[in-house]
N, C-alpha and C positions, 0 to 999 in steps of 0.2 A: 504494500500500500504506500508506504512512505519511509524515508530514511533521514537520519540526521547524524551529525558528527560533533564530537568534542575531543580535541587533543588534550590529553591530561596536562601537559605543560602549560596550556592556555585556559585551564578550567576557571580561573578567576580574572584573567586579563590577557588580551591579545597583545598588549604593548609590553608586558613584563612577564616572560615565561617563568614558571616555577615548577621544578621537577618534583615528581612524587617520590616518597620514601617507601621502599618495598615493605609490605606488611602493614602499612598504615591505611586506615579507611578514610576515604575522601568523598564528600558529596558531589554529585554531578547533576546538572540540569541539561537535558538534551532536547532541543526544540526540533520537532518533526515538521515544522511549518504547517501551513494550512492545507487541509485536504478534506474531502468529503466522500464517505462510503456508506452505503446502506448494508448493515450487517443483519442478516435475518435471524429471527428468534431461534435460539438453540445452537447457532453457529458460534465458533470461538475465534479469538484473535491471538495470534502467536507473536512473541517478541523474540528477536534474535539479537544477541550481543556479540560483537566481533571486533577485533582490532584491525580489520582490513575490509575495505570495499573497493579494492583496486580493480579497474583503473578509474572508477568514478571519483575516488579521493586518493591522493598520493599515499603510497604505503608509508607506514611508520616503522623505522628500523628498530625502535625500542632500545636504543643505545644512548639517547641523549644528544646524538649528533644532529646536524642540520637535516631537515626533512628534504627528501628528494635527491640527495647527493651521496648519501652514505651507502656503500656496497655491503657492509657487514650488517647482518640482521640477527636479532635475538627474538626468541619466542616470548609472547606475552600471555598472561593469564588474567582474565577478567572474572571477578567475583561480585555478584549482586547480592548484597546482604538484605535479609528480610527478617530481622529479629526485633524485639522491643527496644534494644539498644541502638540498632541501625536499621530503622524501618525504610522500606522503599515503597514507592507508589507511582502509578501512571494516572495522568489526568486525561480523561476522554470526554470532551464536551459533547453533550447531546442536544440535538435540535428537535424540538417537538414536531410531530407530524400534523 
């Protein structure tokens, strides 16, 4: 349906990158922009979390190097927390029929 992107280093500011510390939990807001779909009763919505959507978005080497120029690549692991300490949620605005 839709996709969005947040580079971890730019999670708070695109002007001043700030690298993440492995093992630390950070909040992210990912805007999926405006779209409209009719989801029929009983159908489900799936969410995919990935560190790549190449070639739509340039790959992230996960090394801290400049994006788009580094040839060394590292694996990344994304964890979506959904506990009382680290709750997660999606906002799905509804338009009445």
